[in-house]
C-alpha positions in Angstrom: -27.1 120.3 17.8 -24.6 118.1 20.1 -27.5 116.1 20.9 -28.7 115.5 17.4 -24.6 114.6 16.6 -24.9 112.0 19.0 -28.2 110.7 18.1 -26.8 110.4 14.4 -24.2 108.4 16.1 -26.3 105.9 17.8 -28.2 105.5 14.6 -25.3 104.9 12.6 -23.6 101.9 15.1 -27.1 100.6 15.0 -26.8 100.3 11.0 -23.7 98.7 11.4 -24.3 96.3 13.9 -27.2 95.2 11.9 -25.2 95.2 8.6 -22.8 92.7 10.1 -25.1 90.3 11.7 -26.8 89.7 8.6 -23.4 89.3 6.8 -22.5 86.7 9.7 -25.5 84.9 9.0 -25.1 84.7 4.9 -21.8 83.1 5.7 -23.6 80.2 7.8 -24.6 78.2 4.4 -24.1 74.4 4.0 -23.8 72.7 1.0 -25.9 70.0 0.1 -22.9 67.7 0.9 -22.5 68.7 4.4 -26.1 68.8 5.1 -26.5 65.3 3.9 -23.1 64.2 6.3 -25.1 65.8 9.2 -28.3 63.8 9.0 -26.6 60.6 7.8 -24.8 61.1 11.5 -28.2 61.9 13.2 -30.4 59.0 11.2 -27.4 56.2 11.2 -28.3 53.0 13.2 -25.9 51.6 15.8 -23.6 49.1 14.2 -23.4 45.3 15.5 -20.0 44.3 16.6 -18.4 41.6 14.5 -16.5 39.1 16.5 -12.7 39.7 15.7 -11.9 36.2 14.4 -8.0 37.5 13.3 -7.7 38.1 17.1 -8.5 34.9 18.2 -6.2 33.3 15.4 -3.5 35.4 17.0 -3.9 34.8 20.5 -3.7 30.9 19.5 -0.3 31.6 17.1 0.8 33.8 20.6 0.3 30.8 22.9 2.2 28.1 20.9 5.1 30.7 20.3 4.9 31.1 24.4 4.7 27.3 25.2 8.1 26.9 22.9 9.7 30.0 24.5 9.0 28.6 27.8 9.9 24.8 27.1 13.4 26.4 25.8 14.1 28.3 28.7 13.5 25.6 31.1 14.5 22.4 29.4 18.5 22.6 29.2 17.9 18.9 27.8 17.7 19.6 23.7 16.9 15.7 23.5 13.5 16.6 25.3 13.1 19.6 22.9 13.1 17.8 19.7 10.6 14.9 20.7 7.9 14.2 18.8 5.7 14.4 21.7 3.4 18.1 21.5 5.2 20.9 23.4 2.7 21.5 25.9 3.2 17.7 27.5 6.7 18.4 27.0 6.7 21.0 29.3 4.2 20.1 31.9 6.5 17.2 32.4 9.4 19.3 33.0 7.3 21.3 35.1 5.9 18.6 37.2 9.6 17.3 37.6 10.5 20.8 39.3 7.1 20.7 41.4 8.4 16.9 42.6 11.5 18.4 43.1 10.4 21.6 45.4 7.8 18.6 47.0 11.3 16.9 48.5 13.2 20.3 49.6 14.9 21.1 46.8 15.6 24.6 45.8 15.5 27.0 42.5 19.3 26.8 42.6 18.9 23.2 42.6 16.2 23.1 39.5 17.2 23.0 35.9 16.6 26.7 34.5 17.1 28.8 37.4 19.3 31.2 38.1 20.7 33.3 40.7 17.8 35.9 40.9 15.1 33.6 40.3 16.6 31.5 43.9 16.8 34.8 45.9 12.8 35.4 45.1 12.1 31.6 46.2 8.9 31.6 43.9 8.1 29.4 40.6 6.2 32.4 39.6 9.3 34.0 38.6 10.3 31.2 36.3 6.8 30.9 34.7 4.6 34.6 34.6 0.6 34.3 34.6 0.4 35.3 31.2 2.8 32.1 30.1 0.5 29.9 32.6 -2.6 31.3 30.8 -0.7 30.7 27.2 0.0 26.4 28.1 -3.7 26.3 29.0 -4.7 27.9 25.9 -2.3 25.5 23.8 -3.7 22.5 25.7 -7.3 23.2 24.7 -6.0 24.2 21.3 -5.5 20.5 21.1 -8.8 19.7 23.0 -6.5 18.2 25.7 -8.7 19.1 29.0 -6.8 16.9 31.2 -3.6 18.8 30.4 -5.4 21.8 31.0 -6.2 20.4 34.5 -2.7 19.5 35.4 -1.7 23.2 34.6 -3.9 24.4 37.5 -3.1 21.6 39.7 0.6 22.8 38.9 -0.6 26.2 39.8 -1.6 25.3 43.2 1.3 23.0 43.8 3.7 26.2 43.2 1.6 27.6 46.0 -0.3 30.1 43.9 -4.0 30.6 42.9 -5.2 29.8 39.0 -6.5 33.4 37.5 -10.0 33.7 36.7 -9.1 33.6 32.8 -7.6 30.1 33.5 -10.6 28.8 35.6 -13.1 30.1 32.8 -11.3 28.4 29.9 -10.9 25.0 31.5 -14.2 25.3 32.7 -15.9 26.2 29.6 -14.0 23.1 27.6 -15.6 20.8 30.0 -19.1 22.9 29.1 -18.5 22.2 25.9 -18.4 18.6 26.8 -21.5 18.4 28.3 -19.8 16.5 31.4 -21.7 17.7 34.3 -20.3 15.4 36.7 -17.2 16.3 35.5 -18.0 20.1 36.0 -19.3 19.2 39.3 -16.0 18.0 40.4 -13.9 20.4 38.7 -15.8 23.4 40.8 -15.5 21.7 44.2 -11.5 20.9 43.7 -10.4 24.4 41.9 -12.9 27.1 42.8 -11.7 28.1 46.4 -13.7 30.9 46.5 -17.0 32.2 45.4 -17.6 31.7 42.1 -18.0 34.8 39.7 -21.0 35.7 37.7 -19.1 33.9 34.6 -18.3 30.9 36.6 -22.0 30.1 37.5 -23.5 30.7 34.3 -20.9 28.0 33.0 -21.6 25.4 35.4 -25.9 26.0 34.8 -25.0 26.0 31.2 -23.3 22.7 31.7 -25.9 20.7 33.7 -28.3 22.5 30.9 -26.1 20.5 27.9 -26.0 17.3 29.7 -29.8 16.5 29.2 -31.2 16.2 25.6 -32.9 19.6 24.5 -36.3 17.7 24.6 -36.0 16.7 28.2 -37.4 19.3 30.9 -34.2 20.9 32.3 -34.5 19.8 35.9 -31.1 19.6 37.0 -30.2 22.9 35.7 -33.3 24.5 37.2 -32.4 23.5 41.0 -29.0 24.1 40.4 -30.3 28.1 39.4 -32.2 28.3 42.4 -29.4 26.9 44.9 -27.2 29.6 43.7 -30.1 32.1 44.2 -31.0 30.4 47.6 -27.0 31.6 48.5 -27.7 35.3 47.2 -25.4 34.3 44.1 -27.6 36.0 41.6 -26.5 34.6 38.1 -26.4 36.6 35.0 -29.3 37.3 32.7 -28.0 35.5 30.0 -28.0 32.4 32.1 -32.0 32.9 32.6 -32.5 33.5 28.8 -30.7 30.5 28.2 -32.9 28.4 30.4 -36.0 30.2 29.2 -35.0 29.6 25.5 -34.7 25.8 26.4 -38.3 25.4 27.9 -39.7 27.5 25.0 -38.5 24.6 22.9 -39.8 21.6 24.7 -43.1 20.5 23.3 -45.2 20.4 26.3 -47.4 23.0 27.8 -45.8 22.6 31.2 -42.8 23.9 29.9 -43.8 26.7 28.2 -45.7 27.7 31.3 -42.7 27.5 33.2 -40.8 29.8 31.1 -43.1 32.0 31.6 -43.3 31.8 35.4 -39.3 31.4 34.9 -39.3 35.1 33.5 -41.5 36.4 36.2 -39.7 34.8 38.9 -36.4 36.5 37.2 -37.6 40.1 37.0 -39.1 39.3 40.7 -35.6 38.2 42.3 -32.7 39.4 40.0 -33.2 41.3 37.0 -35.7 43.7 36.8 -35.5 44.9 33.3 -35.0 42.4 30.6 -32.5 42.8 27.6 -33.8 42.9 23.8 -33.0 39.4 23.6 -34.8 38.1 26.2 -38.1 40.4 25.3 -37.8 38.7 21.8 -37.9 35.3 23.0 -40.8 35.9 25.3 -42.9 37.8 22.5 -42.1 34.9 20.2 -43.6 32.5 22.9 -47.0 34.7 22.7 -47.1 32.9 19.1 -47.1 29.7 20.9 -50.3 27.7 20.9 -49.5 25.2 23.6 -51.2 27.1 26.4 -53.7 29.3 24.4 -55.2 27.8 21.2 -54.9 31.7 19.2 -51.6 32.7 20.8 -51.6 35.6 23.2 -51.3 38.8 20.9 -52.3 41.3 23.5 -49.6 40.1 25.8 -47.2 40.4 22.9 -47.8 43.9 22.0 -47.5 44.8 25.9 -44.3 43.5 26.1 -43.6 45.2 22.8 -44.6 48.6 24.2 -42.6 47.9 27.4 -39.5 47.3 25.5 -39.8 50.1 23.0 -41.5 52.8 24.9 -41.0 52.2 28.7 -37.6 51.1 28.4 -36.4 53.1 25.3 -34.7 49.7 24.0 -34.3 49.8 20.3 -36.2 46.7 18.5 -34.2 44.1 16.2 -36.1 42.8 13.4 -36.2 39.2 15.1 -38.3 41.5 17.8 -40.7 42.9 14.8 -41.0 39.5 13.3 -42.1 37.6 16.7 -44.8 40.5 17.6 -46.0 40.1 13.6 -46.2 36.2 14.3 -48.1 36.7 17.4 -50.4 39.1 15.6 -50.7 37.1 12.8 -51.1 33.3 14.6 -54.1 34.5 17.0 -56.2 34.5 13.3 -58.5 37.8 14.7 -58.9 40.5 11.9 -57.9 43.4 14.2 -54.8 41.4 15.1 -53.9 40.3 11.6 -54.0 44.3 10.7 -52.1 45.3 13.5 -49.1 42.9 12.2 -49.2 44.4 8.8 -49.4 47.7 10.4 -46.4 46.5 12.1 -44.5 45.6 8.9 -45.4 48.9 7.2 -43.8 50.6 10.5 -40.5 47.8 10.7 -39.6 48.9 6.9 -40.8 53.0 6.7 -39.9 54.0 10.1 -36.4 53.5 10.5 -34.6 54.6 7.2 -31.3 56.8 7.3 -30.8 59.9 5.5 -30.9 58.3 1.8 -34.4 56.7 2.7 -32.7 53.2 2.8 -34.1 51.0 5.9 -32.2 50.0 8.5 -34.2 46.5 8.4 -33.8 44.1 5.6 -37.1 41.7 5.7 -36.1 38.0 5.8 -38.0 34.6 5.2 -39.3 34.7 8.7 -40.7 37.8 8.5 -42.5 36.9 4.9 -43.7 33.6 6.5 -44.9 35.5 9.5 -47.4 37.8 6.9 -48.4 34.5 5.3 -49.6 33.2 8.4 -51.9 36.3 9.0 -52.9 36.3 5.7 -54.1 32.9 5.4 -55.9 32.7 8.6 -58.5 35.2 7.2 -58.2 34.3 3.6 -56.6 36.9 1.7 -55.1 35.7 -1.2 -53.8 38.7 -2.8 -52.0 39.6 0.0 -50.5 36.1 0.0 -49.8 36.5 -3.8 -47.9 39.5 -3.0 -45.7 38.3 -0.6 -44.6 35.2 -2.4 -44.0 37.3 -5.6 -41.7 39.6 -3.1 -40.2 36.4 -1.6 -39.2 34.9 -5.6 -38.1 38.4 -6.7 -35.6 38.5 -3.8 -34.3 35.3 -4.7 -33.7 35.5 -7.8 -31.6 38.5 -7.2 -28.8 36.2 -5.8 -25.8 37.3 -7.1 -26.9 40.1 -9.0 -25.9 43.5 -8.2 -29.2 44.7 -6.7 -28.8 42.9 -3.7 -26.1 41.2 -1.7 -26.0 37.8 -2.0 -26.1 37.3 1.8 -29.6 39.2 2.1 -31.4 37.4 -0.9 -30.3 34.1 0.8 -32.6 34.7 3.8 -35.4 35.5 1.7 -35.5 31.8 -0.1 -38.7 30.1 -0.9 -38.8 26.9 1.6 -41.3 24.4 2.3 -43.0 25.9 5.3 -43.8 29.2 3.1 -45.4 27.2 0.4 -47.3 25.2 2.7 -48.7 28.6 4.2 -49.5 29.4 0.5 -51.4 26.4 0.1 -53.4 26.8 3.0 -54.1 30.0 2.0 -55.4 28.7 -1.5 -57.7 26.2 0.7 -58.9 28.8 2.8 -59.9 31.2 0.2 -63.5 31.6 -1.0 -64.1 32.4 -4.7 -66.5 35.7 -5.3 -68.0 34.1 -8.2 -71.0 32.0 -7.5 -73.0 29.6 -10.2 -76.5 31.5 -8.8 -74.8 34.8 -9.8 -74.7 34.0 -13.6 -77.3 34.9 -15.9 -79.3 31.6 -17.5 -80.4 32.6 -21.1 -83.2 30.6 -22.9 -81.9 28.1 -25.1 -78.3 28.0 -24.3 -76.5 26.2 -21.7 -76.3 27.2 -17.9 -73.8 30.0 -18.3 -72.6 29.1 -14.5 -71.4 25.6 -16.2 -69.3 27.1 -18.2 -67.9 29.9 -16.2 -67.3 27.9 -12.9 -66.6 24.4 -12.0 -67.6 23.8 -8.3 -66.9 21.4 -6.3 -69.4 18.7 -7.0 -67.8 19.5 -10.8 -64.3 18.2 -12.6 -61.6 20.5 -13.0 -60.3 21.1 -16.0 -57.0 19.7 -15.0 -55.8 16.8 -13.1 -52.5 15.8 -12.0 -51.5 12.8 -13.9 -49.7 9.7 -12.6 -46.1 9.6 -13.3 -44.0 11.9 -11.5 -42.2 13.2 -15.0 -45.9 14.4 -16.2 -46.0 16.3 -13.1 -43.7 18.7 -14.6 -45.2 21.2 -17.0 -43.5 21.8 -20.4 -44.2 25.9 -19.9 -44.8 27.1 -16.6 -48.1 29.6 -16.4 -48.4 32.8 -15.7 -50.6 34.2 -13.1 -53.0 37.0 -13.6 -53.0 40.1 -11.3 -56.3 39.6 -10.0 -56.9 36.4 -7.8 -58.7 33.5 -8.9 -62.8 33.7 -9.2 -63.8 30.2 -9.2 -63.2 26.9 -7.9 -61.3 26.0 -10.7 -59.1 29.0 -11.2 -58.1 28.3 -7.6 -57.2 24.7 -8.1 -55.5 25.5 -11.4 -53.0 28.2 -9.7 -52.6 25.6 -6.9 -51.5 23.1 -9.4 -49.2 25.2 -11.5 -47.7 26.1 -8.0 -47.0 22.5 -7.1 -46.0 20.7 -10.8 -43.2 24.2 -10.4 -42.1 22.8 -7.2 -41.5 19.3 -8.6 -39.6 21.0 -12.0 -37.4 22.8 -9.9 -36.5 20.0 -8.0 -34.1 19.1 -11.0 -33.4 22.3 -12.8 -30.6 20.6 -14.8 -32.8 18.1 -16.4 -35.7 19.3 -17.1 -35.7 23.2 -17.1 -32.0 23.5 -18.6 -28.8 24.4 -17.3 -29.9 28.2 -18.4 -32.9 28.3 -16.4 -31.1 26.6 -13.3 -30.5 30.4 -11.7 -34.7 30.8 -12.1 -35.8 27.7 -10.4 -37.1 29.6 -7.5 -38.2 26.6 -5.8 -35.5 24.4 -5.9 -35.1 25.0 -1.9 -38.6 23.6 -1.0 -38.0 20.3 -0.1 -41.3 18.0 -0.6 -42.3 16.6 2.6 -45.7 14.9 4.1 -46.6 18.2 5.8 -46.3 20.2 1.9 -48.2 17.4 0.5 -50.7 17.6 2.7 -51.1 21.4 2.4 -51.3 21.1 -1.5 -54.4 18.4 -0.9 -56.0 20.6 1.4 -56.4 22.7 -1.2 -58.2 19.6 -3.4 -60.2 19.0 -0.2 -61.7 22.7 -0.4 -62.2 22.8 -4.3 -62.3 19.6 -5.8 -64.8 17.0 -5.9 -64.1 14.0 -4.2 -63.0 11.9 -7.4 -60.1 14.3 -7.7 -58.7 14.4 -4.3 -59.6 10.7 -3.3 -57.5 9.7 -6.0 -55.0 12.2 -5.7 -54.4 11.0 -1.8 -54.0 7.4 -3.4 -51.7 7.9 -5.6 -49.9 11.6 -5.2 -47.6 10.2 -1.7 -46.0 7.8 -4.0 -45.4 9.7 -7.0 -43.4 12.1 -5.0 -41.7 9.6 -2.8 -43.0 11.0 0.6 -44.6 9.1 3.3 -48.1 9.6 4.8 -48.4 11.3 8.4 -50.8 11.3 11.1 -52.4 14.8 9.5 -52.7 13.2 6.3 -55.0 10.6 7.4 -57.0 13.1 9.8 -57.5 15.6 7.1 -58.9 13.2 4.8 -61.3 11.3 7.0 -62.6 14.8 8.6 -63.0 15.9 4.4 -65.0 12.7 4.3 -67.3 13.2 6.8 -68.3 16.5 5.4 -69.2 15.0 2.1 -72.9 15.3 1.6 -75.7 13.6 -0.6 -74.3 11.0 -3.1 -70.8 12.1 -2.4 -71.2 10.1 0.9 -71.1 6.4 -0.7 -67.6 7.3 -2.4 -66.0 9.2 0.6 -67.0 6.1 2.9 -64.9 3.9 0.3 -62.2 6.5 0.5 -62.3 5.9 4.7 -62.4 2.6 4.8 -59.3 2.1 2.7 -57.7 5.1 4.8 -58.9 3.4 8.4 -57.5 -0.1 6.9 -53.8 1.9 6.2 -54.1 3.7 9.3 -54.9 0.7 12.1 -51.4 -1.0 11.7 -49.7 2.6 12.7 -51.8 3.0 15.8 -51.2 0.0 17.2 -47.7 0.3 17.0 -48.5 3.6 18.6 -50.4 2.1 21.1 -48.0 -0.7 21.9 -45.0 1.6 21.9 -43.8 -0.6 19.0 -41.7 1.8 15.9 -43.7 2.5 13.5 -42.8 2.9 9.5 -46.1 3.5 8.6 -47.7 6.6 9.5 -45.5 9.0 11.0 -46.3 11.7 13.5 -48.6 9.9 15.8 -49.8 11.3 19.2 -52.9 11.0 21.4 -54.8 14.3 20.4 -54.7 12.7 16.3 -55.6 9.5 17.7 -58.9 10.8 18.8 -59.5 13.1 15.8 -59.0 10.0 13.4 -61.3 7.5 15.4 -64.2 10.4 15.9 -64.1 10.8 12.0 -64.3 7.3 11.2 -67.4 7.4 13.9 -69.1 10.1 12.7 -68.7 8.9 9.1 -70.2 5.5 9.7 -72.8 7.5 11.7 -73.7 9.5 8.6 -73.8 6.5 6.0 -76.4 5.1 8.9 -74.4 2.1 9.5 -75.0 2.0 13.2 -73.5 -1.5 14.0 -70.0 -0.6 13.0 -69.9 2.4 14.6 -71.0 1.0 17.4 -68.4 -1.6 17.4 -65.7 0.8 16.3 -67.0 2.9 20.0 -66.4 -0.4 21.8 -63.1 -0.9 20.3 -62.0 2.5 21.1 -63.1 2.1 25.0 -61.3 -1.2 25.2 -58.2 0.1 23.6 -58.2 3.2 25.8 -60.0 2.6 29.1 -61.2 6.0 31.1 -58.8 4.2 33.9 -55.7 5.3 32.2 -56.9 8.8 32.2 -56.7 8.9 36.0 -53.2 8.0 36.3 -51.7 11.7 36.2 -48.3 12.0 36.3 -46.9 13.4 40.2 -46.2 17.1 40.0 -42.3 18.6 39.9 -41.5 20.3 43.2 -40.7 23.5 40.9 -43.8 23.3 39.9 -45.6 24.1 43.5 -48.2 26.6 44.1 -47.8 26.9 47.7 -47.4 30.8 48.3 -43.6 31.2 49.6 -41.1 33.9 49.6 -37.9 32.2 49.6 -37.7 28.4 47.8 -35.8 26.6 45.0 -38.5 27.5 42.4 -40.2 30.6 40.7 -41.8 32.4 43.2 -43.8 34.7 41.0 -46.4 32.8 38.4 -47.5 34.3 35.7 -49.6 31.2 34.6 -52.0 29.1 36.9 -52.5 25.5 36.8 -55.6 25.5 35.8 -54.6 27.6 32.6 -52.0 25.0 31.8 -53.4 22.5 29.5 -52.3 18.8 30.4 -51.0 17.5 26.7 -50.1 13.7 28.3 -53.8 12.9 28.3 -54.6 9.5 26.6 -57.2 9.6 23.9 -60.9 10.1 25.0 -64.6 10.5 23.6 -66.7 13.1 24.8 -70.7 13.8 23.8 -69.6 16.8 21.6 -67.6 14.0 19.3 -70.0 11.4 19.6 -73.0 13.6 18.8 -74.3 12.5 15.1 -74.1 8.9 16.5 -76.5 9.7 19.4 -78.8 11.4 17.2 -78.9 8.7 14.9 -79.1 6.1 18.0 -82.0 8.1 19.1 -83.6 8.3 15.7 -83.6 4.7 15.6 -84.4 4.2 19.1 -81.8 1.9 20.4 -82.3 2.4 24.1 -79.3 -0.3 25.0 -76.8 1.6 22.4 -78.1 5.0 24.0 -77.0 3.9 27.3 -73.8 2.9 26.5 -73.0 5.7 24.9 -74.1 7.8 27.9 -72.2 5.7 30.0 -69.0 6.2 27.7 -69.2 9.6 27.9 -69.7 10.2 32.0 -67.1 7.6 32.5 -64.5 9.7 30.6 -65.6 13.0 32.0 -65.4 11.7 35.3 -62.1 10.4 34.9 -60.8 13.9 33.1 -62.3 15.7 36.4 -60.6 13.1 38.9 -57.4 14.2 36.9 -57.8 17.5 37.1 -58.6 17.4 40.9 -55.3 15.5 41.7 -53.3 18.1 39.5 -55.0 21.0 41.8 -54.2 19.4 44.8 -50.9 17.8 43.8 -51.9 14.3 44.7 -52.4 11.0 43.3 -55.8 10.5 42.2 -58.4 8.4 43.8 -59.0 5.0 43.0 -61.4 3.6 40.6 -64.7 3.2 42.0 -66.1 -0.8 41.6 -69.3 0.0 39.9 -67.5 1.8 37.1 -64.8 -1.0 36.9 -67.7 -3.5 36.8 -69.6 -1.3 33.9 -66.6 -1.1 32.2 
């Protein structure tokens, strides 16, 4: 009986314990607000630190007050204090009197403003403290008086003291902002008695970088960087990042390649793991076509994976945009689709507890997507992206979107350039052969489609005011199905751009807020992009008339690309259109020739802008092909001889000497990048003068073969061989780092 009682007591205890646990579990309930707060804390994005402007203002006011206080304490003569001269200069004069007196053997008791306690200490720092010295320097620099700031540092040294690092950095930073590298070198030699700190090294290199124009290769700054490395004083990572950024902004394949070499060199000798800013710069460099014609999307994705997965560095919107741009510019469908996948990841995978994305797309983000969509002819996506940007720009100042965010998505010239390019590369699905022909009726294809050989439904009129539509055209949801519809949409967009340039006088003041294209600037690039739509979808008569009149109508001058695209379109003309295309090409060549002559002779050119060697090649090659296609072989050969005389092959042999920074010799120590990502062979030479190859003269060669003009065929062959031999000699000289070999007498005689 006693055993049963004990068993029952144990069972009762277990029941009571279970009931207690159930009660405790029921009490652990959370409200919806508590759960939301918990998830907001878990999913919150790290906030960016904003510069404290108020602190800088307070420091400036405090420095001014400190200078006045020190001046009143040391200057017993009230006439000196009440002078109209700035207080910091008055104080410096008084301190220099004190320093001169100390040099003459005076004691502190004999100096004005001193006390018995200060005289016993025997040190001027008891009169002016380190904090007050810094405040005096702050006050000098606030008045842009760098000379007085250096006088303060000299006074500190005269008083047998060392300037603080903060004081030295303040004056050194002021010199850097002036961009005077020689003054900075003298300052470093005079005041930096010990080893320069990391901050001082960065400022020193920055001064040499700012002393050269942004378009010049920063040789001096790079040499100083490697000089510090040789002394085992590694500069901070932001120094490397600044130099790499400068190299990437120079329009030169050599500078672009050196940026990659410096990046790999930095990871080898200084900083193994780049920061988010440098990762983003290098990913954006993968989109450049200076080294590879289609960019380097594989390397961009590798860097993005290394940053986000291997090193767990959170990406910013700039990182996503750079990766998307590198994939989009490749023009390959798999990478363009990867760009849109990354865009979806950026907007969907970084949301907070309320579903709001941490990243807001800006104009650069949309422009990167446009570059991918236009290269694969995806007009549907291009129209959607443009609609999103227009919708975002219309929300400026509304309650739906913040003004600062909306200003980042406004439509600009670069946006519309890509949109027009998308219309030019778009291939309408409808073909005239698809239409059913019914007996006794007009051809249905002629009624439904206006092919490139037919007249479009609308044409732009000559006066600029007539480019502005009275009522704006609304686009259908379905993309255009015919060439005529493509031209109609492009004309409507361009007309709206013209209209939005003057919203007050054309659309009315009440519609000024809806002028979504008011930030689009009319430029040669934009007009060329618009003309490319007509080159692809309009007949010869239309685009030839537009080329003659449109630039004058919108008040824009023609660029070199204008003539390149026109002449190459003339070459693509077929059948009866070639006669009209030849006339257009001859008129364009007459306009182009003075600009090319001025460029070749190094003179200022107001006729044609943006001329370079490669565009000169394309214009001349297009004209030669045009003459060959219409069987005007004598004129074509005259053109070839004129080109060879203007740009002889001997000029190609004269290669530039290689810089010591570009040495390819294997070494573990040296004032140059020790690790290279791009070999010399892979770096294009963008300084080669214009030349001709057989591929470019193939059409003319075929015509000469048909007509059996043996002498001209031999001359054409010699031209191609001479240019190829000169290129080979230039390449060998660049590989060996030696000057090119002299030209042979045989080649000279034939030339």
